[in-house]
MOPAC internal coordinates of N, CA, C and O (Angstrom, degrees):
PM7 1SCF
backbone

  N    0.0000 0     0.00 0     0.00 0    0    0    0
  C    1.4439 1     0.00 0     0.00 0    1    0    0
  C    1.5246 1   108.84 1     0.00 0    2    1    0
  O    1.2310 1   120.39 1   -40.92 1    3    2    1
  N    1.2818 1   116.86 1   139.08 1    3    2    1
  C    1.4602 1   120.59 1   176.67 1    5    3    2
  C    1.5253 1   109.09 1  -128.28 1    6    5    3
  O    1.2310 1   121.50 1   -21.13 1    7    6    5
  N    1.3333 1   114.73 1   158.87 1    7    6    5
  C    1.4656 1   121.52 1   179.89 1    9    7    6
  C    1.5143 1   108.93 1  -138.68 1   10    9    7
  O    1.2310 1   121.20 1   -26.55 1   11   10    9
  N    1.2933 1   115.31 1   153.45 1   11   10    9
  C    1.4580 1   120.45 1   173.59 1   13   11   10
  C    1.5198 1   108.94 1   -85.92 1   14   13   11
  O    1.2310 1   120.94 1   -42.71 1   15   14   13
  N    1.3227 1   115.81 1   137.29 1   15   14   13
  C    1.4583 1   121.50 1   178.93 1   17   15   14
  C    1.5184 1   107.38 1  -130.81 1   18   17   15
  O    1.2310 1   120.52 1   -46.20 1   19   18   17
  N    1.3163 1   116.61 1   133.80 1   19   18   17
  C    1.4613 1   120.75 1   177.41 1   21   19   18
  C    1.5173 1   109.67 1   -92.28 1   22   21   19
  O    1.2310 1   120.71 1   -53.15 1   23   22   21
  N    1.3227 1   116.25 1   126.85 1   23   22   21
  C    1.4614 1   122.14 1   177.75 1   25   23   22
  C    1.5161 1   108.71 1  -124.04 1   26   25   23
  O    1.2310 1   120.64 1   -37.84 1   27   26   25
  N    1.3275 1   116.37 1   142.16 1   27   26   25
  C    1.4629 1   118.40 1   175.46 1   29   27   26
  C    1.5285 1   108.89 1   -77.77 1   30   29   27
  O    1.2310 1   120.79 1    -9.14 1   31   30   29
  N    1.3134 1   116.10 1   170.86 1   31   30   29
  C    1.4678 1   121.05 1  -175.76 1   33   31   30
  C    1.5261 1   112.28 1   -59.65 1   34   33   31
  O    1.2310 1   120.14 1   142.20 1   35   34   33
  N    1.3160 1   117.33 1   -37.80 1   35   34   33
  C    1.4649 1   121.10 1  -179.49 1   37   35   34
  C    1.5333 1   110.98 1   -64.02 1   38   37   35
  O    1.2310 1   120.39 1   138.90 1   39   38   37
  N    1.3371 1   116.86 1   -41.10 1   39   38   37
  C    1.4681 1   120.90 1   179.19 1   41   39   38
  C    1.5238 1   110.61 1   -66.66 1   42   41   39
  O    1.2310 1   120.12 1   138.80 1   43   42   41
  N    1.3293 1   117.37 1   -41.20 1   43   42   41
  C    1.4645 1   121.08 1   178.60 1   45   43   42
  C    1.5252 1   110.08 1   -63.60 1   46   45   43
  O    1.2310 1   120.08 1   137.24 1   47   46   45
  N    1.3233 1   117.45 1   -42.76 1   47   46   45
  C    1.4607 1   121.75 1   178.72 1   49   47   46
  C    1.5236 1   110.58 1   -61.50 1   50   49   47
  O    1.2310 1   120.36 1   138.82 1   51   50   49
  N    1.3393 1   116.93 1   -41.18 1   51   50   49
  C    1.4629 1   120.85 1   178.54 1   53   51   50
  C    1.5228 1   110.95 1   -63.62 1   54   53   51
  O    1.2310 1   120.24 1   136.14 1   55   54   53
  N    1.3242 1   117.15 1   -43.86 1   55   54   53
  C    1.4673 1   120.30 1   178.18 1   57   55   54
  C    1.5205 1   111.16 1   -63.42 1   58   57   55
  O    1.2310 1   120.81 1   136.58 1   59   58   57
  N    1.3246 1   116.06 1   -43.42 1   59   58   57
  C    1.4719 1   119.87 1   179.97 1   61   59   58
  C    1.5263 1   111.11 1   -61.98 1   62   61   59
  O    1.2310 1   120.17 1   145.07 1   63   62   61
  N    1.3233 1   117.28 1   -34.93 1   63   62   61
  C    1.4662 1   120.85 1  -179.62 1   65   63   62
  C    1.5273 1   111.84 1   -66.13 1   66   65   63
  O    1.2310 1   120.15 1   153.33 1   67   66   65
  N    1.3211 1   117.31 1   -26.67 1   67   66   65
  C    1.4632 1   121.59 1  -179.00 1   69   67   66
  C    1.5187 1   113.08 1   -99.18 1   70   69   67
  O    1.2310 1   120.62 1   179.69 1   71   70   69
  N    1.3057 1   116.42 1    -0.31 1   71   70   69
  C    1.4581 1   121.65 1  -179.24 1   73   71   70
  C    1.5224 1   110.66 1   -69.95 1   74   73   71
  O    1.2310 1   120.71 1   -40.24 1   75   74   73
  N    1.3242 1   116.24 1   139.76 1   75   74   73
  C    1.4620 1   122.09 1   177.47 1   77   75   74
  C    1.5230 1   108.23 1  -112.40 1   78   77   75
  O    1.2310 1   121.01 1   -67.85 1   79   78   77
  N    1.3259 1   115.67 1   112.15 1   79   78   77
  C    1.4670 1   119.62 1   179.23 1   81   79   78
  C    1.5129 1   111.99 1    61.51 1   82   81   79
  O    1.2310 1   120.60 1    52.03 1   83   82   81
  N    1.3101 1   116.45 1  -127.97 1   83   82   81
  C    1.4698 1   121.87 1  -179.16 1   85   83   82
  C    1.5213 1   111.99 1   -96.28 1   86   85   83
  O    1.2310 1   120.29 1  -154.60 1   87   86   85
  N    1.3073 1   117.04 1    25.40 1   87   86   85
  C    1.4580 1   122.57 1  -178.80 1   89   87   86
  C    1.5274 1   110.27 1   -58.97 1   90   89   87
  O    1.2310 1   120.31 1   -41.23 1   91   90   89
  N    1.3247 1   117.00 1   138.77 1   91   90   89
  C    1.4648 1   120.97 1   177.83 1   93   91   90
  C    1.5268 1   109.71 1   -75.83 1   94   93   91
  O    1.2310 1   121.08 1   -20.34 1   95   94   93
  N    1.3357 1   115.53 1   159.66 1   95   94   93
  C    1.4602 1   119.35 1   176.49 1   97   95   94
  C    1.5249 1   110.28 1   -61.61 1   98   97   95
  O    1.2310 1   120.02 1   143.66 1   99   98   97
  N    1.3243 1   117.56 1   -36.34 1   99   98   97
  C    1.4694 1   120.75 1   178.10 1  101   99   98
  C    1.5192 1   110.70 1   -59.02 1  102  101   99
  O    1.2310 1   120.30 1   136.23 1  103  102  101
  N    1.3218 1   117.03 1   -43.77 1  103  102  101
  C    1.4594 1   120.92 1  -179.99 1  105  103  102
  C    1.5207 1   110.59 1   -65.54 1  106  105  103
  O    1.2310 1   120.15 1   139.44 1  107  106  105
  N    1.3297 1   117.32 1   -40.56 1  107  106  105
  C    1.4702 1   121.04 1   178.89 1  109  107  106
  C    1.5291 1   109.85 1   -62.28 1  110  109  107
  O    1.2310 1   120.38 1   133.36 1  111  110  109
  N    1.3264 1   116.87 1   -46.64 1  111  110  109
  C    1.4649 1   120.71 1  -178.98 1  113  111  110
  C    1.5178 1   110.30 1   -62.06 1  114  113  111
  O    1.2310 1   119.75 1   134.86 1  115  114  113
  N    1.3341 1   118.08 1   -45.14 1  115  114  113
  C    1.4666 1   120.77 1  -179.72 1  117  115  114
  C    1.5256 1   111.39 1   -64.49 1  118  117  115
  O    1.2310 1   120.23 1   146.14 1  119  118  117
  N    1.3276 1   117.17 1   -33.86 1  119  118  117
  C    1.4603 1   120.57 1   179.14 1  121  119  118
  C    1.5256 1   111.11 1   -71.81 1  122  121  119
  O    1.2310 1   120.09 1   142.61 1  123  122  121
  N    1.3227 1   117.43 1   -37.39 1  123  122  121
  C    1.4631 1   121.09 1  -174.31 1  125  123  122
  C    1.5257 1   114.66 1   -93.58 1  126  125  123
  O    1.2310 1   119.86 1   152.37 1  127  126  125
  N    1.3209 1   117.87 1   -27.63 1  127  126  125
  C    1.4704 1   120.55 1  -176.68 1  129  127  126
  C    1.5175 1   110.46 1   -77.64 1  130  129  127
  O    1.2310 1   121.02 1   -51.06 1  131  130  129
  N    1.3028 1   115.66 1   128.94 1  131  130  129
  C    1.4634 1   120.23 1  -179.04 1  133  131  130
  C    1.5229 1   110.18 1   -73.07 1  134  133  131
  O    1.2310 1   120.36 1   -43.03 1  135  134  133
  N    1.3371 1   116.91 1   136.97 1  135  134  133
  C    1.4672 1   119.61 1   174.36 1  137  135  134
  C    1.5274 1   108.63 1   -72.72 1  138  137  135
  O    1.2310 1   119.91 1   -17.04 1  139  138  137
  N    1.3306 1   117.78 1   162.96 1  139  138  137
  C    1.4722 1   119.10 1   177.26 1  141  139  138
  C    1.5271 1   110.18 1   -59.37 1  142  141  139
  O    1.2310 1   120.79 1   -49.09 1  143  142  141
  N    1.3139 1   116.09 1   130.91 1  143  142  141
  C    1.4610 1   121.26 1   179.18 1  145  143  142
  C    1.5175 1   107.31 1  -113.01 1  146  145  143
  O    1.2310 1   121.35 1   -71.52 1  147  146  145
  N    1.3486 1   115.02 1   108.48 1  147  146  145
  C    1.4568 1   120.40 1  -176.33 1  149  147  146
  C    1.5247 1   112.54 1  -113.34 1  150  149  147
  O    1.2310 1   120.81 1   159.70 1  151  150  149
  N    1.3276 1   116.07 1   -20.30 1  151  150  149
  C    1.4650 1   120.24 1  -177.48 1  153  151  150
  C    1.5237 1   108.93 1  -134.10 1  154  153  151
  O    1.2310 1   120.75 1   -11.89 1  155  154  153
  N    1.3366 1   116.16 1   168.11 1  155  154  153
  C    1.4616 1   119.49 1   175.91 1  157  155  154
  C    1.5242 1   110.48 1   -65.54 1  158  157  155
  O    1.2310 1   120.08 1   148.29 1  159  158  157
  N    1.3277 1   117.46 1   -31.71 1  159  158  157
  C    1.4622 1   121.16 1   176.16 1  161  159  158
  C    1.5171 1   111.24 1   -63.28 1  162  161  159
  O    1.2310 1   120.62 1   138.18 1  163  162  161
  N    1.3632 1   116.42 1   -41.82 1  163  162  161
  C    1.4662 1   120.71 1   175.75 1  165  163  162
  C    1.5225 1   110.56 1   -59.83 1  166  165  163
  O    1.2310 1   120.74 1   136.25 1  167  166  165
  N    1.3350 1   116.20 1   -43.75 1  167  166  165
  C    1.4647 1   121.09 1   179.92 1  169  167  166
  C    1.5205 1   110.82 1   -63.43 1  170  169  167
  O    1.2310 1   120.44 1   136.70 1  171  170  169
  N    1.3164 1   116.76 1   -43.30 1  171  170  169
  C    1.4585 1   120.85 1   179.82 1  173  171  170
  C    1.5325 1   111.12 1   -61.75 1  174  173  171
  O    1.2310 1   120.53 1   133.70 1  175  174  173
  N    1.3299 1   116.60 1   -46.30 1  175  174  173
  C    1.4778 1   120.07 1   177.98 1  177  175  174
  C    1.5220 1   111.33 1   -62.22 1  178  177  175
  O    1.2310 1   120.82 1   138.55 1  179  178  177
  N    1.3335 1   116.04 1   -41.45 1  179  178  177
  C    1.4622 1   119.88 1   179.72 1  181  179  178
  C    1.5277 1   110.94 1   -60.53 1  182  181  179
  O    1.2310 1   120.22 1   132.65 1  183  182  181
  N    1.3265 1   117.19 1   -47.35 1  183  182  181
  C    1.4618 1   120.40 1  -177.82 1  185  183  182
  C    1.5263 1   112.01 1   -67.78 1  186  185  183
  O    1.2310 1   119.88 1   147.11 1  187  186  185
  N    1.3267 1   117.83 1   -32.89 1  187  186  185
  C    1.4668 1   120.85 1   177.62 1  189  187  186
  C    1.5235 1   111.91 1   -67.74 1  190  189  187
  O    1.2310 1   120.32 1   145.76 1  191  190  189
  N    1.3447 1   116.99 1   -34.24 1  191  190  189
  C    1.4610 1   121.21 1  -175.39 1  193  191  190
  C    1.5237 1   113.45 1   -98.68 1  194  193  191
  O    1.2310 1   120.25 1   175.92 1  195  194  193
  N    1.3210 1   117.13 1    -4.08 1  195  194  193
  C    1.4649 1   121.16 1  -172.92 1  197  195  194
  C    1.5169 1   111.56 1   -64.15 1  198  197  195
  O    1.2310 1   120.89 1   -51.71 1  199  198  197
  N    1.3410 1   115.91 1   128.29 1  199  198  197
  C    1.4624 1   121.25 1   178.90 1  201  199  198
  C    1.5174 1   112.95 1  -117.45 1  202  201  199
  O    1.2310 1   120.13 1   159.08 1  203  202  201
  N    1.3133 1   117.35 1   -20.92 1  203  202  201
  C    1.4552 1   120.88 1  -174.73 1  205  203  202
  C    1.5132 1   112.18 1   -81.06 1  206  205  203
  O    1.2310 1   120.46 1    -4.08 1  207  206  205
  N    1.3129 1   116.72 1   175.92 1  207  206  205
  C    1.4692 1   120.71 1  -179.72 1  209  207  206
  C    1.5264 1   111.34 1   -77.35 1  210  209  207
  O    1.2310 1   120.72 1   -46.23 1  211  210  209
  N    1.3232 1   116.24 1   133.77 1  211  210  209
  C    1.4572 1   118.92 1   172.63 1  213  211  210
  C    1.5178 1   109.81 1   -74.44 1  214  213  211
  O    1.2310 1   120.76 1   141.80 1  215  214  213
  N    1.3133 1   116.15 1   -38.20 1  215  214  213
  C    1.4511 1   122.45 1   176.20 1  217  215  214
  C    1.5165 1   106.92 1  -127.95 1  218  217  215
  O    1.2310 1   120.47 1   -62.26 1  219  218  217
  N    1.3075 1   116.71 1   117.74 1  219  218  217
  C    1.4537 1   118.48 1  -175.35 1  221  219  218
  C    1.5278 1   113.06 1   -81.79 1  222  221  219
  O    1.2310 1   119.84 1   161.95 1  223  222  221
  N    1.3198 1   117.92 1   -18.05 1  223  222  221
  C    1.4593 1   119.75 1  -177.71 1  225  223  222
  C    1.5269 1   109.68 1  -125.53 1  226  225  223
  O    1.2310 1   120.84 1  -101.05 1  227  226  225
  N    1.3098 1   116.01 1    78.95 1  227  226  225
  C    1.4644 1   120.54 1  -177.92 1  229  227  226
  C    1.5181 1   112.20 1   -64.80 1  230  229  227
  O    1.2310 1   119.96 1   147.70 1  231  230  229
  N    1.3213 1   117.68 1   -32.30 1  231  230  229
  C    1.4723 1   120.41 1   178.64 1  233  231  230
  C    1.5247 1   110.46 1   -63.72 1  234  233  231
  O    1.2310 1   120.03 1   140.15 1  235  234  233
  N    1.3098 1   117.55 1   -39.85 1  235  234  233
  C    1.4677 1   120.65 1   177.70 1  237  235  234
  C    1.5213 1   110.14 1   -64.42 1  238  237  235
  O    1.2310 1   120.23 1   139.10 1  239  238  237
  N    1.3250 1   117.16 1   -40.90 1  239  238  237
  C    1.4602 1   119.97 1   177.65 1  241  239  238
  C    1.5238 1   111.43 1   -63.51 1  242  241  239
  O    1.2310 1   120.05 1   141.46 1  243  242  241
  N    1.3301 1   117.50 1   -38.54 1  243  242  241
  C    1.4704 1   120.88 1   178.04 1  245  243  242
  C    1.5274 1   110.59 1   -64.05 1  246  245  243
  O    1.2310 1   120.35 1   137.90 1  247  246  245
  N    1.3467 1   116.93 1   -42.10 1  247  246  245
  C    1.4649 1   120.41 1   179.46 1  249  247  246
  C    1.5338 1   110.64 1   -63.33 1  250  249  247
  O    1.2310 1   120.53 1   138.94 1  251  250  249
  N    1.3176 1   116.58 1   -41.06 1  251  250  249
  C    1.4665 1   120.65 1   178.59 1  253  251  250
  C    1.5178 1   110.12 1   -63.09 1  254  253  251
  O    1.2310 1   120.42 1   135.51 1  255  254  253
  N    1.3223 1   116.79 1   -44.49 1  255  254  253
  C    1.4715 1   121.41 1   179.62 1  257  255  254
  C    1.5276 1   110.39 1   -61.62 1  258  257  255
  O    1.2310 1   120.40 1   137.42 1  259  258  257
  N    1.3399 1   116.84 1   -42.58 1  259  258  257
  C    1.4687 1   120.59 1   179.43 1  261  259  258
  C    1.5252 1   111.47 1   -63.61 1  262  261  259
  O    1.2310 1   120.20 1   137.76 1  263  262  261
  N    1.3432 1   117.21 1   -42.24 1  263  262  261
  C    1.4683 1   120.49 1   178.55 1  265  263  262
  C    1.5200 1   110.75 1   -62.40 1  266  265  263
  O    1.2310 1   120.37 1   137.62 1  267  266  265
  N    1.3350 1   116.89 1   -42.38 1  267  266  265
  C    1.4749 1   119.79 1   179.36 1  269  267  266
  C    1.5243 1   110.04 1   -64.41 1  270  269  267
  O    1.2310 1   120.22 1   138.96 1  271  270  269
  N    1.3282 1   117.19 1   -41.04 1  271  270  269
  C    1.4594 1   120.67 1  -179.49 1  273  271  270
  C    1.5374 1   110.23 1   -63.80 1  274  273  271
  O    1.2310 1   120.18 1   139.77 1  275  274  273
  N    1.3356 1   117.27 1   -40.23 1  275  274  273
  C    1.4777 1   120.50 1   178.01 1  277  275  274
  C    1.5153 1   111.43 1   -63.70 1  278  277  275
  O    1.2310 1   120.42 1   139.11 1  279  278  277
  N    1.3372 1   116.80 1   -40.89 1  279  278  277
  C    1.4587 1   120.35 1   179.43 1  281  279  278
  C    1.5177 1   110.53 1   -63.79 1  282  281  279
  O    1.2310 1   120.37 1   139.36 1  283  282  281
  N    1.3356 1   116.89 1   -40.64 1  283  282  281
  C    1.4568 1   120.13 1  -179.13 1  285  283  282
  C    1.5283 1   111.37 1   -66.71 1  286  285  283
  O    1.2310 1   120.13 1   140.78 1  287  286  285
  N    1.3298 1   117.35 1   -39.22 1  287  286  285
  C    1.4707 1   119.77 1  -179.32 1  289  287  286
  C    1.5305 1   111.23 1   -74.11 1  290  289  287
  O    1.2310 1   119.77 1   155.11 1  291  290  289
  N    1.3209 1   118.05 1   -24.89 1  291  290  289
  C    1.4608 1   121.30 1  -179.85 1  293  291  290
  C    1.5314 1   111.22 1   -78.00 1  294  293  291
  O    1.2310 1   119.61 1   162.84 1  295  294  293
  N    1.2930 1   118.35 1   -17.16 1  295  294  293
  C    1.4703 1   121.23 1  -176.09 1  297  295  294
  C    1.4894 1   111.95 1   -81.80 1  298  297  295
  O    1.2310 1   120.10 1   180.00 1  299  298  297

């Protein structure tokens, strides 16, 4: 079964950035979307099978870390 889903341009761009080769959007969403995690067993299985990025913008995280470090040294 398939359904039509409306996505804005930003969402489409994000999906395209994570696309591998000729992968369909459905495959990208299933690879990146977390399944429901209700138990520690669910969490363990999720982390063992996880392929997508935990943090998609590592450079932004580095900049945030650097700013925090500067604030701490300035105090």
